[in-house]
PDB file of N, CA, C, O and CB in Angstrom:
ATOM      1  N   MET A   1     101.804 116.648 103.851  1.00  0.00           N
ATOM      2  CA  MET A   1     101.450 115.885 102.737  1.00  0.00           C
ATOM      3  C   MET A   1     100.026 116.120 102.688  1.00  0.00           C
ATOM      4  O   MET A   1      99.406 116.248 103.744  1.00  0.00           O
ATOM      5  CB  MET A   1     101.845 114.410 102.813  1.00  0.00           C
ATOM      6  N   SER A   2      99.386 116.196 101.457  1.00  0.00           N
ATOM      7  CA  SER A   2      97.939 116.313 101.359  1.00  0.00           C
ATOM      8  C   SER A   2      97.417 115.252 100.594  1.00  0.00           C
ATOM      9  O   SER A   2      98.055 114.805  99.641  1.00  0.00           O
ATOM     10  CB  SER A   2      97.512 117.569 100.787  1.00  0.00           C
ATOM     11  N   PHE A   3      96.222 114.769 100.948  1.00  0.00           N
ATOM     12  CA  PHE A   3      95.608 113.573 100.171  1.00  0.00           C
ATOM     13  C   PHE A   3      94.196 114.175  99.504  1.00  0.00           C
ATOM     14  O   PHE A   3      93.533 115.045 100.069  1.00  0.00           O
ATOM     15  CB  PHE A   3      95.286 112.168 101.288  1.00  0.00           C
ATOM     16  N   ILE A   4      93.884 113.658  98.386  1.00  0.00           N
ATOM     17  CA  ILE A   4      92.478 114.046  97.852  1.00  0.00           C
ATOM     18  C   ILE A   4      91.951 112.742  96.911  1.00  0.00           C
ATOM     19  O   ILE A   4      92.792 112.062  96.324  1.00  0.00           O
ATOM     20  CB  ILE A   4      92.582 115.577  96.870  1.00  0.00           C
ATOM     21  N   SER A   5      90.800 112.497  96.824  1.00  0.00           N
ATOM     22  CA  SER A   5      90.361 111.516  95.953  1.00  0.00           C
ATOM     23  C   SER A   5      90.279 111.922  94.473  1.00  0.00           C
ATOM     24  O   SER A   5      89.985 113.061  94.111  1.00  0.00           O
ATOM     25  CB  SER A   5      89.104 111.077  96.409  1.00  0.00           C
ATOM     26  N   GLY A   6      90.598 110.769  93.539  1.00  0.00           N
ATOM     27  CA  GLY A   6      90.639 111.277  92.062  1.00  0.00           C
ATOM     28  C   GLY A   6      91.913 111.783  91.644  1.00  0.00           C
ATOM     29  O   GLY A   6      92.873 111.848  92.412  1.00  0.00           O
ATOM     30  N   LYS A   7      91.945 112.147  90.433  1.00  0.00           N
ATOM     31  CA  LYS A   7      93.222 112.687  89.642  1.00  0.00           C
ATOM     32  C   LYS A   7      93.121 114.165  89.620  1.00  0.00           C
ATOM     33  O   LYS A   7      93.086 114.821  88.578  1.00  0.00           O
ATOM     34  CB  LYS A   7      93.328 112.132  88.072  1.00  0.00           C
ATOM     35  N   ARG A   8      93.072 114.684  90.873  1.00  0.00           N
ATOM     36  CA  ARG A   8      93.150 116.190  91.029  1.00  0.00           C
ATOM     37  C   ARG A   8      94.348 116.743  91.718  1.00  0.00           C
ATOM     38  O   ARG A   8      94.994 115.957  92.411  1.00  0.00           O
ATOM     39  CB  ARG A   8      91.991 116.670  91.771  1.00  0.00           C
ATOM     40  N   CYS A   9      94.733 117.968  91.629  1.00  0.00           N
ATOM     41  CA  CYS A   9      95.796 118.509  92.375  1.00  0.00           C
ATOM     42  C   CYS A   9      95.205 118.645  93.855  1.00  0.00           C
ATOM     43  O   CYS A   9      94.123 119.192  94.070  1.00  0.00           O
ATOM     44  CB  CYS A   9      96.314 119.916  91.729  1.00  0.00           C
ATOM     45  N   PRO A  10      95.900 118.174  94.712  1.00  0.00           N
ATOM     46  CA  PRO A  10      95.454 118.342  96.266  1.00  0.00           C
ATOM     47  C   PRO A  10      95.671 119.553  96.774  1.00  0.00           C
ATOM     48  O   PRO A  10      95.283 119.784  97.919  1.00  0.00           O
ATOM     49  CB  PRO A  10      96.129 117.453  97.210  1.00  0.00           C
ATOM     50  N   TYR A  11      96.273 120.461  96.085  1.00  0.00           N
ATOM     51  CA  TYR A  11      96.494 121.831  96.667  1.00  0.00           C
ATOM     52  C   TYR A  11      95.397 122.748  96.115  1.00  0.00           C
ATOM     53  O   TYR A  11      94.704 123.383  96.911  1.00  0.00           O
ATOM     54  CB  TYR A  11      97.964 122.415  96.302  1.00  0.00           C
ATOM     55  N   CYS A  12      95.215 122.844  94.865  1.00  0.00           N
ATOM     56  CA  CYS A  12      94.353 123.724  94.335  1.00  0.00           C
ATOM     57  C   CYS A  12      92.985 123.231  93.712  1.00  0.00           C
ATOM     58  O   CYS A  12      92.105 123.956  93.249  1.00  0.00           O
ATOM     59  CB  CYS A  12      95.075 124.382  93.422  1.00  0.00           C
ATOM     60  N   LYS A  13      92.984 121.845  93.794  1.00  0.00           N
ATOM     61  CA  LYS A  13      91.738 121.094  93.238  1.00  0.00           C
ATOM     62  C   LYS A  13      91.567 121.088  91.935  1.00  0.00           C
ATOM     63  O   LYS A  13      90.491 120.655  91.521  1.00  0.00           O
ATOM     64  CB  LYS A  13      90.556 121.562  93.697  1.00  0.00           C
ATOM     65  N   SER A  14      92.509 121.531  91.037  1.00  0.00           N
ATOM     66  CA  SER A  14      92.389 121.607  89.499  1.00  0.00           C
ATOM     67  C   SER A  14      92.672 120.423  88.981  1.00  0.00           C
ATOM     68  O   SER A  14      93.491 119.656  89.487  1.00  0.00           O
ATOM     69  CB  SER A  14      93.251 122.581  88.836  1.00  0.00           C
ATOM     70  N   THR A  15      91.880 120.134  87.715  1.00  0.00           N
ATOM     71  CA  THR A  15      92.226 118.830  86.970  1.00  0.00           C
ATOM     72  C   THR A  15      93.234 119.300  85.786  1.00  0.00           C
ATOM     73  O   THR A  15      93.635 118.389  85.060  1.00  0.00           O
ATOM     74  CB  THR A  15      90.774 118.034  86.327  1.00  0.00           C
ATOM     75  N   GLN A  16      93.573 120.276  85.579  1.00  0.00           N
ATOM     76  CA  GLN A  16      94.499 120.622  84.578  1.00  0.00           C
ATOM     77  C   GLN A  16      95.934 120.288  84.968  1.00  0.00           C
ATOM     78  O   GLN A  16      96.494 120.920  85.864  1.00  0.00           O
ATOM     79  CB  GLN A  16      94.366 122.046  84.270  1.00  0.00           C
ATOM     80  N   SER A  17      96.484 119.383  84.358  1.00  0.00           N
ATOM     81  CA  SER A  17      97.771 118.942  84.848  1.00  0.00           C
ATOM     82  C   SER A  17      98.580 118.139  83.587  1.00  0.00           C
ATOM     83  O   SER A  17      97.998 117.745  82.577  1.00  0.00           O
ATOM     84  CB  SER A  17      97.512 117.948  86.202  1.00  0.00           C
ATOM     85  N   PHE A  18      99.755 118.005  83.791  1.00  0.00           N
ATOM     86  CA  PHE A  18     100.575 117.272  82.754  1.00  0.00           C
ATOM     87  C   PHE A  18     101.564 116.255  83.588  1.00  0.00           C
ATOM     88  O   PHE A  18     101.944 116.456  84.741  1.00  0.00           O
ATOM     89  CB  PHE A  18     101.478 118.401  81.777  1.00  0.00           C
ATOM     90  N   ARG A  19     101.883 115.188  82.817  1.00  0.00           N
ATOM     91  CA  ARG A  19     102.610 114.182  83.329  1.00  0.00           C
ATOM     92  C   ARG A  19     104.086 114.698  83.410  1.00  0.00           C
ATOM     93  O   ARG A  19     104.560 115.544  82.652  1.00  0.00           O
ATOM     94  CB  ARG A  19     102.426 112.925  82.493  1.00  0.00           C
ATOM     95  N   GLN A  20     104.827 113.998  84.555  1.00  0.00           N
ATOM     96  CA  GLN A  20     106.191 114.224  84.867  1.00  0.00           C
ATOM     97  C   GLN A  20     106.790 112.867  84.917  1.00  0.00           C
ATOM     98  O   GLN A  20     106.118 111.869  85.175  1.00  0.00           O
ATOM     99  CB  GLN A  20     106.388 115.017  86.174  1.00  0.00           C
ATOM    100  N   HIS A  21     108.166 112.841  84.646  1.00  0.00           N
ATOM    101  CA  HIS A  21     109.037 111.612  84.790  1.00  0.00           C
ATOM    102  C   HIS A  21     108.878 111.237  86.336  1.00  0.00           C
ATOM    103  O   HIS A  21     108.828 112.172  87.136  1.00  0.00           O
ATOM    104  CB  HIS A  21     110.692 111.914  84.341  1.00  0.00           C
ATOM    105  N   ARG A  22     108.798 109.979  86.781  1.00  0.00           N
ATOM    106  CA  ARG A  22     108.866 109.584  88.027  1.00  0.00           C
ATOM    107  C   ARG A  22     110.184 109.401  88.533  1.00  0.00           C
ATOM    108  O   ARG A  22     111.056 108.930  87.804  1.00  0.00           O
ATOM    109  CB  ARG A  22     108.176 108.522  88.165  1.00  0.00           C
ATOM    110  N   GLN A  23     110.448 109.775  89.884  1.00  0.00           N
ATOM    111  CA  GLN A  23     111.515 109.367  90.649  1.00  0.00           C
ATOM    112  C   GLN A  23     111.617 107.983  90.824  1.00  0.00           C
ATOM    113  O   GLN A  23     110.595 107.338  90.590  1.00  0.00           O
ATOM    114  CB  GLN A  23     111.491 109.946  91.824  1.00  0.00           C
ATOM    115  N   PRO A  24     112.854 107.240  91.266  1.00  0.00           N
ATOM    116  CA  PRO A  24     113.031 105.922  91.460  1.00  0.00           C
ATOM    117  C   PRO A  24     111.838 105.556  92.593  1.00  0.00           C
ATOM    118  O   PRO A  24     110.999 104.691  92.342  1.00  0.00           O
ATOM    119  CB  PRO A  24     114.607 105.622  91.911  1.00  0.00           C
ATOM    120  N   TRP A  25     111.844 106.251  93.782  1.00  0.00           N
ATOM    121  CA  TRP A  25     111.035 105.670  94.712  1.00  0.00           C
ATOM    122  C   TRP A  25     109.566 105.641  94.297  1.00  0.00           C
ATOM    123  O   TRP A  25     108.823 104.876  94.912  1.00  0.00           O
ATOM    124  CB  TRP A  25     111.214 106.348  95.947  1.00  0.00           C
ATOM    125  N   MET A  26     109.060 106.419  93.289  1.00  0.00           N
ATOM    126  CA  MET A  26     107.661 106.563  92.879  1.00  0.00           C
ATOM    127  C   MET A  26     107.434 105.252  92.016  1.00  0.00           C
ATOM    128  O   MET A  26     106.303 104.770  91.952  1.00  0.00           O
ATOM    129  CB  MET A  26     107.376 108.003  92.026  1.00  0.00           C
ATOM    130  N   ARG A  27     108.443 104.708  91.392  1.00  0.00           N
ATOM    131  CA  ARG A  27     108.221 103.468  90.629  1.00  0.00           C
ATOM    132  C   ARG A  27     107.930 102.261  91.504  1.00  0.00           C
ATOM    133  O   ARG A  27     107.523 101.243  90.944  1.00  0.00           O
ATOM    134  CB  ARG A  27     109.420 103.173  89.775  1.00  0.00           C
ATOM    135  N   ARG A  28     108.097 102.272  92.810  1.00  0.00           N
ATOM    136  CA  ARG A  28     107.799 101.083  93.641  1.00  0.00           C
ATOM    137  C   ARG A  28     106.390 101.129  94.142  1.00  0.00           C
ATOM    138  O   ARG A  28     105.960 100.231  94.866  1.00  0.00           O
ATOM    139  CB  ARG A  28     108.761 100.977  94.825  1.00  0.00           C
ATOM    140  N   ILE A  29     105.660 102.149  93.779  1.00  0.00           N
ATOM    141  CA  ILE A  29     104.140 102.131  93.995  1.00  0.00           C
ATOM    142  C   ILE A  29     103.437 101.746  92.650  1.00  0.00           C
ATOM    143  O   ILE A  29     103.457 102.438  91.632  1.00  0.00           O
ATOM    144  CB  ILE A  29     103.594 103.609  94.513  1.00  0.00           C
ATOM    145  N   PRO A  30     102.870 100.647  92.785  1.00  0.00           N
ATOM    146  CA  PRO A  30     102.058 100.168  91.558  1.00  0.00           C
ATOM    147  C   PRO A  30     100.915 101.065  91.238  1.00  0.00           C
ATOM    148  O   PRO A  30     100.118 101.464  92.086  1.00  0.00           O
ATOM    149  CB  PRO A  30     101.484  98.745  91.776  1.00  0.00           C
ATOM    150  N   GLY A  31     100.868 101.404  89.800  1.00  0.00           N
ATOM    151  CA  GLY A  31      99.867 102.100  89.317  1.00  0.00           C
ATOM    152  C   GLY A  31      99.981 103.663  89.531  1.00  0.00           C
ATOM    153  O   GLY A  31      98.984 104.379  89.435  1.00  0.00           O
ATOM    154  N   SER A  32     101.214 104.154  89.821  1.00  0.00           N
ATOM    155  CA  SER A  32     101.445 105.432  90.295  1.00  0.00           C
ATOM    156  C   SER A  32     101.832 106.166  89.109  1.00  0.00           C
ATOM    157  O   SER A  32     102.539 105.624  88.259  1.00  0.00           O
ATOM    158  CB  SER A  32     102.452 105.495  91.396  1.00  0.00           C
ATOM    159  N   LYS A  33     101.403 107.420  88.979  1.00  0.00           N
ATOM    160  CA  LYS A  33     101.832 108.446  87.871  1.00  0.00           C
ATOM    161  C   LYS A  33     101.850 109.820  88.430  1.00  0.00           C
ATOM    162  O   LYS A  33     100.965 110.370  89.085  1.00  0.00           O
ATOM    163  CB  LYS A  33     100.846 108.437  86.606  1.00  0.00           C
ATOM    164  N   HIS A  34     103.096 110.320  88.034  1.00  0.00           N
ATOM    165  CA  HIS A  34     103.529 111.637  88.663  1.00  0.00           C
ATOM    166  C   HIS A  34     103.105 112.786  87.663  1.00  0.00           C
ATOM    167  O   HIS A  34     103.324 112.737  86.452  1.00  0.00           O
ATOM    168  CB  HIS A  34     105.193 111.668  88.945  1.00  0.00           C
ATOM    169  N   TYR A  35     102.420 113.905  88.367  1.00  0.00           N
ATOM    170  CA  TYR A  35     101.850 114.994  87.603  1.00  0.00           C
ATOM    171  C   TYR A  35     102.202 116.272  88.158  1.00  0.00           C
ATOM    172  O   TYR A  35     102.400 116.400  89.367  1.00  0.00           O
ATOM    173  CB  TYR A  35     100.416 114.893  87.517  1.00  0.00           C
ATOM    174  N   GLU A  36     102.293 117.256  87.318  1.00  0.00           N
ATOM    175  CA  GLU A  36     102.366 118.741  87.697  1.00  0.00           C
ATOM    176  C   GLU A  36     101.183 119.542  87.445  1.00  0.00           C
ATOM    177  O   GLU A  36     100.642 119.423  86.346  1.00  0.00           O
ATOM    178  CB  GLU A  36     103.443 119.402  86.991  1.00  0.00           C
ATOM    179  N   CYS A  37     100.713 120.326  88.287  1.00  0.00           N
ATOM    180  CA  CYS A  37      99.521 121.147  88.071  1.00  0.00           C
ATOM    181  C   CYS A  37      99.899 122.412  87.317  1.00  0.00           C
ATOM    182  O   CYS A  37     100.896 123.063  87.631  1.00  0.00           O
ATOM    183  CB  CYS A  37      98.841 121.501  89.416  1.00  0.00           C
ATOM    184  N   GLN A  38      99.092 122.752  86.317  1.00  0.00           N
ATOM    185  CA  GLN A  38      99.322 123.919  85.347  1.00  0.00           C
ATOM    186  C   GLN A  38      99.086 125.121  86.074  1.00  0.00           C
ATOM    187  O   GLN A  38      99.732 126.124  85.771  1.00  0.00           O
ATOM    188  CB  GLN A  38      98.407 123.895  84.082  1.00  0.00           C
ATOM    189  N   TYR A  39      98.151 125.158  87.098  1.00  0.00           N
ATOM    190  CA  TYR A  39      97.805 126.409  87.818  1.00  0.00           C
ATOM    191  C   TYR A  39      98.708 126.823  88.878  1.00  0.00           C
ATOM    192  O   TYR A  39      99.191 127.951  88.977  1.00  0.00           O
ATOM    193  CB  TYR A  39      96.520 126.304  88.394  1.00  0.00           C
ATOM    194  N   CYS A  40      98.926 125.756  89.741  1.00  0.00           N
ATOM    195  CA  CYS A  40      99.874 126.233  90.930  1.00  0.00           C
ATOM    196  C   CYS A  40     101.232 125.580  90.937  1.00  0.00           C
ATOM    197  O   CYS A  40     101.972 125.795  91.897  1.00  0.00           O
ATOM    198  CB  CYS A  40      99.223 125.921  92.340  1.00  0.00           C
ATOM    199  N   SER A  41     101.605 124.839  89.999  1.00  0.00           N
ATOM    200  CA  SER A  41     102.825 124.162  89.730  1.00  0.00           C
ATOM    201  C   SER A  41     103.118 123.125  90.941  1.00  0.00           C
ATOM    202  O   SER A  41     104.255 122.722  91.186  1.00  0.00           O
ATOM    203  CB  SER A  41     104.001 125.246  89.544  1.00  0.00           C
ATOM    204  N   GLY A  42     102.084 122.775  91.599  1.00  0.00           N
ATOM    205  CA  GLY A  42     102.324 121.657  92.532  1.00  0.00           C
ATOM    206  C   GLY A  42     102.461 120.404  91.925  1.00  0.00           C
ATOM    207  O   GLY A  42     101.876 120.185  90.865  1.00  0.00           O
ATOM    208  N   LYS A  43     103.214 119.485  92.501  1.00  0.00           N
ATOM    209  CA  LYS A  43     103.563 118.108  92.020  1.00  0.00           C
ATOM    210  C   LYS A  43     103.021 117.140  92.851  1.00  0.00           C
ATOM    211  O   LYS A  43     103.221 117.170  94.065  1.00  0.00           O
ATOM    212  CB  LYS A  43     104.991 117.867  91.928  1.00  0.00           C
ATOM    213  N   TYR A  44     102.352 116.280  92.309  1.00  0.00           N
ATOM    214  CA  TYR A  44     101.721 115.184  93.105  1.00  0.00           C
ATOM    215  C   TYR A  44     101.709 113.893  92.232  1.00  0.00           C
ATOM    216  O   TYR A  44     101.909 113.860  91.017  1.00  0.00           O
ATOM    217  CB  TYR A  44     100.212 115.585  93.561  1.00  0.00           C
ATOM    218  N   VAL A  45     101.410 112.703  93.149  1.00  0.00           N
ATOM    219  CA  VAL A  45     101.393 111.315  92.584  1.00  0.00           C
ATOM    220  C   VAL A  45      99.959 110.838  92.651  1.00  0.00           C
ATOM    221  O   VAL A  45      99.295 110.930  93.683  1.00  0.00           O
ATOM    222  CB  VAL A  45     102.369 110.311  93.382  1.00  0.00           C
ATOM    223  N   SER A  46      99.526 110.356  91.586  1.00  0.00           N
ATOM    224  CA  SER A  46      98.123 109.808  91.509  1.00  0.00           C
ATOM    225  C   SER A  46      98.314 108.232  91.388  1.00  0.00           C
ATOM    226  O   SER A  46      99.088 107.711  90.585  1.00  0.00           O
ATOM    227  CB  SER A  46      97.255 110.456  90.182  1.00  0.00           C
ATOM    228  N   VAL A  47      97.491 107.525  92.308  1.00  0.00           N
ATOM    229  CA  VAL A  47      97.676 106.093  92.405  1.00  0.00           C
ATOM    230  C   VAL A  47      96.339 105.395  91.863  1.00  0.00           C
ATOM    231  O   VAL A  47      95.308 105.500  92.528  1.00  0.00           O
ATOM    232  CB  VAL A  47      98.013 105.673  93.943  1.00  0.00           C
ATOM    233  N   TYR A  48      96.356 104.664  90.624  1.00  0.00           N
ATOM    234  CA  TYR A  48      95.188 104.035  89.884  1.00  0.00           C
ATOM    235  C   TYR A  48      94.021 105.048  89.716  1.00  0.00           C
ATOM    236  O   TYR A  48      92.863 104.646  89.611  1.00  0.00           O
ATOM    237  CB  TYR A  48      94.656 102.741  90.671  1.00  0.00           C
ATOM    238  N   ARG A  49      94.367 106.478  89.690  1.00  0.00           N
ATOM    239  CA  ARG A  49      93.370 107.548  89.580  1.00  0.00           C
ATOM    240  C   ARG A  49      92.406 107.382  90.642  1.00  0.00           C
ATOM    241  O   ARG A  49      91.328 107.922  90.392  1.00  0.00           O
ATOM    242  CB  ARG A  49      92.672 107.566  88.245  1.00  0.00           C
ATOM    243  N   LEU A  50      92.482 106.782  91.772  1.00  0.00           N
ATOM    244  CA  LEU A  50      91.727 106.643  92.952  1.00  0.00           C
ATOM    245  C   LEU A  50      92.005 107.750  93.951  1.00  0.00           C
ATOM    246  O   LEU A  50      91.118 108.390  94.516  1.00  0.00           O
ATOM    247  CB  LEU A  50      91.990 105.335  93.547  1.00  0.00           C
ATOM    248  N   PHE A  51      93.209 107.912  94.109  1.00  0.00           N
ATOM    249  CA  PHE A  51      93.509 109.129  95.171  1.00  0.00           C
ATOM    250  C   PHE A  51      94.930 109.647  94.685  1.00  0.00           C
ATOM    251  O   PHE A  51      95.716 108.999  93.993  1.00  0.00           O
ATOM    252  CB  PHE A  51      93.576 108.574  96.955  1.00  0.00           C
ATOM    253  N   SER A  52      95.104 110.841  95.137  1.00  0.00           N
ATOM    254  CA  SER A  52      96.437 111.670  94.838  1.00  0.00           C
ATOM    255  C   SER A  52      96.975 112.192  96.106  1.00  0.00           C
ATOM    256  O   SER A  52      96.188 112.547  96.983  1.00  0.00           O
ATOM    257  CB  SER A  52      96.200 112.937  93.838  1.00  0.00           C
ATOM    258  N   PHE A  53      98.218 112.267  96.274  1.00  0.00           N
ATOM    259  CA  PHE A  53      98.816 112.979  97.292  1.00  0.00           C
ATOM    260  C   PHE A  53     100.067 113.711  96.944  1.00  0.00           C
ATOM    261  O   PHE A  53     100.905 113.219  96.189  1.00  0.00           O
ATOM    262  CB  PHE A  53      99.058 112.124  98.322  1.00  0.00           C
ATOM    263  N   GLY A  54     100.192 114.876  97.489  1.00  0.00           N
ATOM    264  CA  GLY A  54     101.131 115.886  97.108  1.00  0.00           C
ATOM    265  C   GLY A  54     102.388 115.663  97.450  1.00  0.00           C
ATOM    266  O   GLY A  54     102.609 115.193  98.566  1.00  0.00           O
ATOM    267  N   VAL A  55     103.459 115.955  96.562  1.00  0.00           N
ATOM    268  CA  VAL A  55     104.783 115.809  96.789  1.00  0.00           C
ATOM    269  C   VAL A  55     105.555 117.052  97.087  1.00  0.00           C
ATOM    270  O   VAL A  55     106.397 117.156  97.980  1.00  0.00           O
ATOM    271  CB  VAL A  55     105.308 115.182  95.730  1.00  0.00           C
ATOM    272  N   VAL A  56     105.153 118.068  96.177  1.00  0.00           N
ATOM    273  CA  VAL A  56     105.881 119.438  96.272  1.00  0.00           C
ATOM    274  C   VAL A  56     104.600 120.456  96.277  1.00  0.00           C
ATOM    275  O   VAL A  56     103.760 120.437  95.377  1.00  0.00           O
ATOM    276  CB  VAL A  56     107.040 119.739  94.870  1.00  0.00           C
ATOM    277  N   LYS A  57     104.551 121.319  97.359  1.00  0.00           N
ATOM    278  CA  LYS A  57     103.525 122.087  97.344  1.00  0.00           C
ATOM    279  C   LYS A  57     103.762 123.336  96.342  1.00  0.00           C
ATOM    280  O   LYS A  57     104.832 123.937  96.248  1.00  0.00           O
ATOM    281  CB  LYS A  57     103.251 122.450  98.731  1.00  0.00           C
ATOM    282  N   GLY A  58     102.629 123.615  95.635  1.00  0.00           N
ATOM    283  CA  GLY A  58     102.775 124.709  94.496  1.00  0.00           C
ATOM    284  C   GLY A  58     102.614 126.128  95.145  1.00  0.00           C
ATOM    285  O   GLY A  58     102.449 126.211  96.362  1.00  0.00           O
ATOM    286  N   LYS A  59     102.656 127.184  94.396  1.00  0.00           N
ATOM    287  CA  LYS A  59     102.460 128.459  94.939  1.00  0.00           C
ATOM    288  C   LYS A  59     101.023 128.733  95.107  1.00  0.00           C
ATOM    289  O   LYS A  59     100.150 128.228  94.400  1.00  0.00           O
ATOM    290  CB  LYS A  59     103.088 129.471  94.120  1.00  0.00           C
ATOM    291  N   LYS A  60     100.802 129.621  96.150  1.00  0.00           N
ATOM    292  CA  LYS A  60      99.399 129.917  96.421  1.00  0.00           C
ATOM    293  C   LYS A  60      98.624 130.890  95.477  1.00  0.00           C
ATOM    294  O   LYS A  60      99.106 131.960  95.106  1.00  0.00           O
ATOM    295  CB  LYS A  60      99.337 130.453  97.747  1.00  0.00           C
ATOM    296  N   LEU A  61      97.461 130.465  95.137  1.00  0.00           N
ATOM    297  CA  LEU A  61      96.836 131.263  94.201  1.00  0.00           C
ATOM    298  C   LEU A  61      95.533 131.761  94.679  1.00  0.00           C
ATOM    299  O   LEU A  61      94.832 131.193  95.516  1.00  0.00           O
ATOM    300  CB  LEU A  61      96.692 130.563  92.985  1.00  0.00           C
ATOM    301  N   THR A  62      95.233 133.015  93.998  1.00  0.00           N
ATOM    302  CA  THR A  62      93.777 133.529  94.382  1.00  0.00           C
ATOM    303  C   THR A  62      92.966 133.164  93.305  1.00  0.00           C
ATOM    304  O   THR A  62      93.431 132.780  92.231  1.00  0.00           O
ATOM    305  CB  THR A  62      93.629 135.113  94.630  1.00  0.00           C
ATOM    306  N   LYS A  63      91.477 133.294  93.604  1.00  0.00           N
ATOM    307  CA  LYS A  63      90.536 133.202  92.571  1.00  0.00           C
ATOM    308  C   LYS A  63      90.696 134.076  91.203  1.00  0.00           C
ATOM    309  O   LYS A  63      90.395 133.673  90.079  1.00  0.00           O
ATOM    310  CB  LYS A  63      89.316 133.522  93.195  1.00  0.00           C
ATOM    311  N   ASP A  64      91.258 135.423  91.547  1.00  0.00           N
ATOM    312  CA  ASP A  64      91.497 136.236  90.360  1.00  0.00           C
ATOM    313  C   ASP A  64      92.581 135.787  89.540  1.00  0.00           C
ATOM    314  O   ASP A  64      92.507 136.016  88.333  1.00  0.00           O
ATOM    315  CB  ASP A  64      91.747 137.577  90.705  1.00  0.00           C
ATOM    316  N   SER A  65      93.712 135.102  90.063  1.00  0.00           N
ATOM    317  CA  SER A  65      94.740 134.747  89.298  1.00  0.00           C
ATOM    318  C   SER A  65      94.345 133.524  88.534  1.00  0.00           C
ATOM    319  O   SER A  65      94.851 133.330  87.429  1.00  0.00           O
ATOM    320  CB  SER A  65      95.925 134.572  90.092  1.00  0.00           C
ATOM    321  N   ILE A  66      93.445 132.651  89.057  1.00  0.00           N
ATOM    322  CA  ILE A  66      92.955 131.513  88.126  1.00  0.00           C
ATOM    323  C   ILE A  66      92.318 131.865  87.174  1.00  0.00           C
ATOM    324  O   ILE A  66      92.539 131.252  86.130  1.00  0.00           O
ATOM    325  CB  ILE A  66      92.199 130.602  88.635  1.00  0.00           C
ATOM    326  N   ARG A  67      91.376 132.883  87.159  1.00  0.00           N
ATOM    327  CA  ARG A  67      90.635 133.438  86.122  1.00  0.00           C
ATOM    328  C   ARG A  67      91.392 133.848  84.992  1.00  0.00           C
ATOM    329  O   ARG A  67      91.050 133.546  83.849  1.00  0.00           O
ATOM    330  CB  ARG A  67      89.923 134.478  86.567  1.00  0.00           C
ATOM    331  N   ASN A  68      92.469 134.562  85.268  1.00  0.00           N
ATOM    332  CA  ASN A  68      93.330 135.163  84.327  1.00  0.00           C
ATOM    333  C   ASN A  68      94.346 134.214  83.600  1.00  0.00           C
ATOM    334  O   ASN A  68      95.029 134.627  82.662  1.00  0.00           O
ATOM    335  CB  ASN A  68      94.044 136.210  85.017  1.00  0.00           C
ATOM    336  N   VAL A  69      94.419 132.953  84.059  1.00  0.00           N
ATOM    337  CA  VAL A  69      95.246 132.062  83.240  1.00  0.00           C
ATOM    338  C   VAL A  69      94.767 131.517  82.186  1.00  0.00           C
ATOM    339  O   VAL A  69      95.468 130.770  81.504  1.00  0.00           O
ATOM    340  CB  VAL A  69      95.687 131.114  83.857  1.00  0.00           C
TER     341      VAL A  69
END
C-alpha cells in the first residue's frame, strides 16, 4: 500500500484522475472518495483530500509514455 499527501496518484504522482464508485468497505471511511488515475490506471482512495492511499497498483510508466498521452 502506498501513501501520499493530497489528492494525487500515489503511484505516478499525477493529478489527472476521475471518480469511481466506492466499494462497500470504502463507505465506512468518512470523507473518502475513490479515484482512478488517467495515466497509470492505478486506483486509490482520497480521504478529505488530505492524503491518498493506493488500492490497486497501475501499470508502470516511463517519462516518454507520459509525454505521448
